[in-house]
C-alpha positions in Angstrom: 92.3 75.3 80.1 90.1 73.1 78.1 87.4 70.5 79.0 87.9 68.5 82.2 86.1 65.2 81.5 85.2 62.4 83.4 83.2 60.3 81.2 85.0 57.5 79.3 82.3 57.8 76.3 82.8 60.2 73.5 80.1 62.8 74.1 77.6 63.1 71.2 77.2 65.7 68.7 75.1 67.7 70.4 77.2 67.7 73.5 80.1 68.4 71.3 78.6 71.5 69.8 77.7 72.8 73.3 81.2 72.5 74.6 82.6 74.5 71.4 80.8 77.4 72.7 83.7 77.2 75.7 86.1 78.7 73.1 84.0 82.3 73.5 84.7 82.0 77.3 87.7 80.5 78.3 91.3 81.7 78.4 93.1 82.6 75.1 93.8 79.7 72.8 92.5 77.3 75.2 91.4 74.4 72.7 88.5 72.1 74.2 88.9 68.5 73.4 87.1 65.4 74.7 89.8 62.6 74.3 89.3 60.2 77.4 92.2 59.7 79.7 91.3 56.1 80.9 89.9 54.3 77.9 91.0 51.1 78.1 93.4 51.3 80.7 93.0 50.4 84.7 93.0 53.0 87.4 96.4 51.4 88.7 98.4 52.9 85.7 96.9 56.4 85.2 98.1 58.2 82.2 99.2 61.6 82.6 97.7 64.3 80.3 99.8 66.0 77.9 100.2 69.5 78.7 100.9 72.5 76.7 102.3 75.9 78.7 101.7 78.0 76.3 97.7 77.0 75.6 97.1 75.5 79.2 95.6 72.8 77.9 94.8 69.7 80.1 92.1 66.8 80.6 91.5 65.2 83.5 89.2 61.7 83.4 87.3 60.4 86.6 85.9 57.4 85.8 83.9 54.4 87.8 86.4 51.9 89.4 86.9 48.3 87.9 86.9 46.8 91.2 85.2 47.2 94.5 86.2 50.1 96.9 88.2 48.6 99.8 86.4 48.7 103.2 89.2 50.6 104.7 91.3 52.8 103.4 94.7 52.8 105.2 96.9 54.8 102.4 96.8 58.7 102.5 94.9 60.7 100.3 97.8 62.3 98.7 101.2 61.3 99.1 103.7 64.0 100.4 105.3 66.3 97.5 109.0 65.9 97.4 109.4 69.4 96.5 107.3 72.7 96.4 108.4 75.2 93.9 105.5 77.3 93.7 104.8 77.9 97.4 102.3 81.0 98.5 102.5 84.6 97.0 100.9 85.7 100.3 103.6 86.6 103.2 103.1 84.2 106.2 103.4 87.1 108.5 100.7 89.0 107.0 98.1 85.9 107.3 95.4 85.8 109.2 95.4 82.6 111.4 91.8 81.3 112.2 90.8 81.1 115.7 89.3 77.2 115.1 92.2 75.0 114.2 91.3 71.1 113.4 94.1 68.4 112.6 92.2 67.1 110.0 88.7 66.8 108.5 86.9 63.6 107.4 87.2 63.6 103.5 84.1 61.9 101.9 85.3 58.7 100.3 84.7 59.4 96.9 86.9 62.5 97.2 89.5 60.4 98.6 89.0 57.7 95.8 89.6 60.4 92.8 92.2 62.0 94.5 94.2 58.9 95.2 93.2 57.1 92.1 94.5 60.1 89.6 96.9 61.8 91.3 98.8 62.8 88.3 95.8 64.4 86.5 95.2 66.4 89.6 98.9 67.6 89.6 98.7 68.7 86.1 95.4 70.0 86.1 96.1 72.2 89.4 99.4 73.3 88.0 98.0 74.2 84.9 95.4 76.1 86.8 97.8 77.8 89.2 99.7 79.1 86.1 96.5 80.3 84.5 95.2 81.9 87.4 98.4 83.8 88.2 98.5 84.9 84.4 94.9 86.1 84.4 95.0 87.6 88.3 92.3 85.1 88.9 91.7 84.9 92.9 88.2 83.9 93.3 87.0 80.8 91.3 83.5 79.1 91.4 82.7 75.8 91.1 79.3 75.3 90.2 77.1 72.5 89.1 74.8 72.8 86.0 72.0 71.8 88.1 71.5 70.2 91.5 73.3 66.2 92.4 76.4 67.0 89.7 78.9 66.7 92.3 80.1 70.2 92.6 80.6 70.3 96.1 82.8 66.8 95.7 84.5 68.5 92.9 85.1 71.6 94.8 87.0 69.8 98.1 88.8 67.6 95.7 90.5 70.7 93.5 91.0 72.9 96.8 92.8 69.2 98.4 95.1 69.0 95.2 95.6 72.7 94.8 97.1 72.8 98.3 99.0 70.0 97.7 100.3 70.3 94.4 101.0 74.2 94.1 101.7 75.0 97.7 99.3 78.1 97.3 97.5 79.4 100.3 93.8 78.3 99.6 90.5 79.1 100.8 87.3 76.8 100.4 84.3 78.6 100.6 80.5 77.5 100.6 78.7 80.3 99.1 75.8 77.9 98.1 73.1 80.3 100.0 70.1 78.0 99.4 71.5 74.7 100.3 74.9 74.8 102.3 76.4 71.4 102.7 80.4 72.2 102.8 80.3 71.2 106.7 78.1 68.4 106.6 80.1 67.0 103.4 83.3 67.1 105.7 81.4 66.1 108.9 82.2 69.4 111.1 80.0 71.1 113.4 77.5 73.2 111.3 78.7 76.6 112.7 77.9 80.0 111.5 81.1 81.1 109.2 80.5 83.4 106.3 77.0 84.7 107.7 79.0 86.0 110.9 81.4 87.9 108.7 78.5 89.8 106.3 76.1 90.1 109.1 78.0 91.2 112.0 81.3 92.6 112.8 82.7 89.4 113.4 86.8 89.6 112.7 87.6 87.3 109.9 89.5 84.9 112.1 86.6 83.8 114.2 84.8 82.9 110.9 87.5 80.7 109.4 88.6 77.2 110.1 92.1 76.1 109.9 93.1 72.5 109.0 96.4 71.3 109.7 96.1 68.2 107.0 95.8 69.3 104.5 96.7 72.9 105.4 93.5 74.7 103.9 91.1 77.0 105.5 87.3 76.6 105.4 84.8 79.2 105.4 81.3 77.4 106.1 77.8 78.2 106.3 76.0 77.6 109.1 72.6 77.9 107.7 70.3 79.0 104.9 70.3 82.5 103.9 66.9 83.8 103.5 67.9 87.3 101.9 71.2 86.5 100.2 70.6 89.1 97.6 70.0 91.9 100.2 73.2 90.4 102.3 75.6 91.0 99.1 74.4 94.2 98.4 76.0 95.3 102.0 79.3 97.0 102.1 80.3 94.2 104.3 80.3 91.6 101.8 82.3 93.8 99.6 84.6 94.2 102.7 84.8 90.1 103.2 85.4 89.4 99.9 88.4 92.1 99.6 89.7 90.9 103.0 89.5 87.3 101.3 91.3 88.2 98.2 94.0 89.8 100.2 94.5 87.2 102.7 94.4 83.9 100.2 96.0 83.1 97.0 92.7 81.2 95.5 89.1 81.3 97.2 87.7 78.3 95.8 83.7 78.9 96.0 81.3 76.2 96.1 78.2 77.9 95.1 75.9 74.9 94.4 73.5 74.4 90.7 73.7 77.2 88.4 70.2 76.7 86.9 68.0 75.3 89.5 67.7 78.8 91.6 69.4 82.1 91.0 72.5 82.6 93.1 73.3 86.4 93.6 77.0 85.4 94.5 77.3 85.0 90.7 76.1 88.3 90.0 79.2 90.3 91.6 82.1 91.7 90.4 84.5 89.9 93.1 83.8 86.6 91.0 86.8 86.2 88.6 86.1 82.8 86.8 84.1 79.8 86.8 84.4 75.9 86.6 81.1 73.9 85.6 80.3 70.4 86.6 77.9 68.5 84.6 76.4 65.1 84.1 75.8 64.5 80.3 74.2 61.2 81.0 71.6 62.8 82.9 71.5 65.9 81.4 70.8 67.5 77.6 73.2 69.5 76.0 71.2 72.4 76.2 71.7 72.6 79.8 75.5 73.3 79.4 74.5 75.7 77.1 72.1 77.4 79.2 74.6 77.4 81.8 77.2 78.9 79.8 75.1 81.7 78.6 74.4 82.5 82.3 78.1 82.8 82.8 78.4 84.9 80.4 75.2 87.3 80.8 76.8 87.6 84.2 80.5 88.4 83.0 82.0 85.6 84.8 84.5 83.8 82.5 84.3 79.7 82.2 87.4 78.0 82.3 86.4 74.8 81.7 83.5 71.9 82.0 84.0 69.0 84.4 82.1 66.2 82.9 81.1 63.9 85.9 80.4 60.3 85.1 80.4 58.7 88.6 78.0 59.2 91.7 79.4 61.7 94.2 
């Protein structure tokens, strides 16, 4: 998988040099490049990125809209798929059904916009990601910003929604930002204990999960900031929880917050298979990306690509 860019501007030489380091961490034969998809094009006619199954190479551009956002959105976020050739790898009868089922969640407007306007790109991206994850046995994928306010939570939500719609996989979106949990707030759900209940008590898995009917996705939220996450992750219950999640879901997408602003012990455990970074080149130097890549390398977490965010989320 190559670099995913959301900027219509060509990165500086310094930024290119930092992105070149991805070749050390990405999948074999990955070829990062920075060609913007929407340069000189309007959002009404998005261009589907070229796709090479042998190299899992793909780009995604998310650019600011050229017109004001309508006050009321009446069309669906993603149009129903006409076919679903992939489906879930987890047998339906063996899945745990969440105790709490909701018809839908209030998706942030920015997530609705990028999913709606760039649906072809998300389709290509998620199917490429699905094949790569299956080939490399990736079951837990973290989405992390290089620093705070990069839009990583919005990207994690959009990615999870697109994965469910375009691949049919059984996806769990999990809030693992122990210092500033925000997933429940972004989806306008009641802030209730979820992950902490699993690792701090003998709560059954089904009682900690929130299931959505539209889209058919499962959420695992955090109800509060955790004071001693390092100690929590060292407990056997954490390992049991991650083992359960890997068994129940095809892919666990973990929103872990910022990589550099504060240490996140969730990144230090072997249960993390791979990562996607979210950055803002307009507000961050190339060294910020370099530090983030080095941080993942020290933790032995493979970086699959960088989402370069050029819009406010």
